[in-house]
C-alpha positions as CSV (number, residue, x, y, z in Angstrom):
1,M,118.5,169.5,32.2
2,I,116.8,171.7,34.9
3,I,113.3,172.8,34.4
4,Q,112.3,175.9,36.2
5,K,108.6,176.3,36.8
6,G,105.9,178.4,38.9
7,I,104.3,181.9,38.9
8,I,104.6,182.8,42.5
9,G,107.1,180.6,43.8
10,R,109.9,179.0,41.8
11,D,110.0,175.2,41.5
12,F,112.8,173.4,39.7
13,D,112.9,169.8,38.3
14,M,116.1,168.4,37.4
15,I,116.5,165.5,34.6
16,D,119.5,163.6,33.7
17,F,119.7,163.0,30.1
18,D,120.3,159.4,30.5
19,K,116.9,159.1,32.1
20,I,115.0,160.7,29.0
21,T,112.9,157.7,27.6
22,N,111.0,159.7,24.9
23,A,110.7,163.1,23.4
24,E,108.4,164.4,21.0
25,V,107.6,167.7,19.2
26,N,104.1,169.1,19.3
27,V,103.6,172.3,16.9
28,G,99.8,173.1,17.1
29,L,97.6,175.3,15.2
30,F,98.1,178.4,17.9
31,D,101.7,178.0,17.3
32,K,101.3,178.1,13.5
33,I,99.2,181.1,13.5
34,F,100.6,183.4,16.3
35,S,104.2,182.5,16.4
36,K,105.3,180.7,13.2
37,S,108.7,179.4,14.7
38,S,107.7,178.0,18.2
39,G,106.1,174.8,19.7
40,S,106.2,172.4,22.6
41,I,108.6,169.5,23.4
42,I,107.1,166.8,25.5
43,I,109.8,164.8,27.5
44,S,108.9,161.7,29.2
45,T,111.4,160.0,31.9
46,A,111.5,156.6,33.6
47,G,109.5,157.1,36.9
48,A,108.1,160.2,36.1
49,F,104.6,159.6,37.6
50,K,101.9,161.6,39.6
51,V,98.9,160.2,41.7
52,N,95.4,161.0,40.8
53,R,92.6,161.5,43.3
54,Y,91.8,157.7,43.2
55,G,95.4,156.8,44.2
56,S,96.5,155.5,40.8
57,R,99.7,156.4,39.1
58,I,99.7,158.1,36.0
59,A,102.5,159.3,33.7
60,A,103.6,162.8,34.1
61,P,105.6,164.0,31.1
62,Y,107.5,167.3,31.2
63,A,106.3,169.7,28.6
64,L,108.3,172.6,27.5
65,N,106.2,175.2,26.0
66,N,106.8,178.0,23.5
67,I,110.0,176.8,22.3
68,T,111.7,178.7,19.6
69,N,112.7,176.5,16.8
70,P,111.2,173.4,18.6
71,Y,112.8,171.1,15.8
72,E,116.3,172.0,16.6
73,V,115.8,171.9,20.2
74,F,114.5,168.4,19.7
75,K,117.3,167.2,17.6
76,F,119.8,168.7,20.4
77,F,117.9,166.4,23.1
78,K,118.0,163.6,21.1
79,K,121.6,164.0,20.1
80,I,122.9,164.7,23.8
81,T,120.5,161.9,25.1
82,F,122.2,159.4,22.6
83,D,126.0,160.7,23.2
84,V,125.4,160.4,27.3
85,K,124.0,156.8,27.0
86,T,126.6,155.8,24.7
87,D,129.3,157.3,26.8
88,M,127.9,155.5,29.6
89,Q,128.0,152.1,27.7
90,Y,131.3,152.7,25.9
91,P,133.5,155.0,28.1
92,N,136.6,156.5,26.1
93,Q,139.0,154.3,27.6
94,Y,137.3,151.1,26.5
95,R,136.3,152.3,23.0
96,P,138.1,150.6,20.2
97,E,140.3,152.3,17.6
98,I,137.5,151.5,14.9
99,N,133.9,150.6,15.5
100,P,131.5,151.8,12.9
101,G,128.7,151.0,15.3
102,Y,128.8,154.4,17.2
103,N,130.1,157.8,16.5
104,T,129.5,160.2,19.2
105,R,130.9,163.6,19.7
106,L,130.6,163.6,23.6
107,K,134.0,165.2,25.3
108,A,134.7,163.9,28.8
109,K,136.2,166.7,31.0
């Protein structure tokens, strides 16, 4: 996933789907009143920290704001994250013919 940010200059952050540790949806009052179908998605990754002015490291999750249909986008992130992690643990050539423990639809190219 590539996140583009910045007003004057453009900055890009890249997040591998297997590095996503947590994701949550936030639909606030402003979203409900003014744009009925938007919200924010907060994505946490392993090692996403910033240093504050005291030299302490604090968590710095990524925020995707004003996302249309945030619950659908959230489901997409969760599904792709699960599929990628499962594919890394159980590559196609090692998957047994029958295993009810997982069922991904990720297609290797």
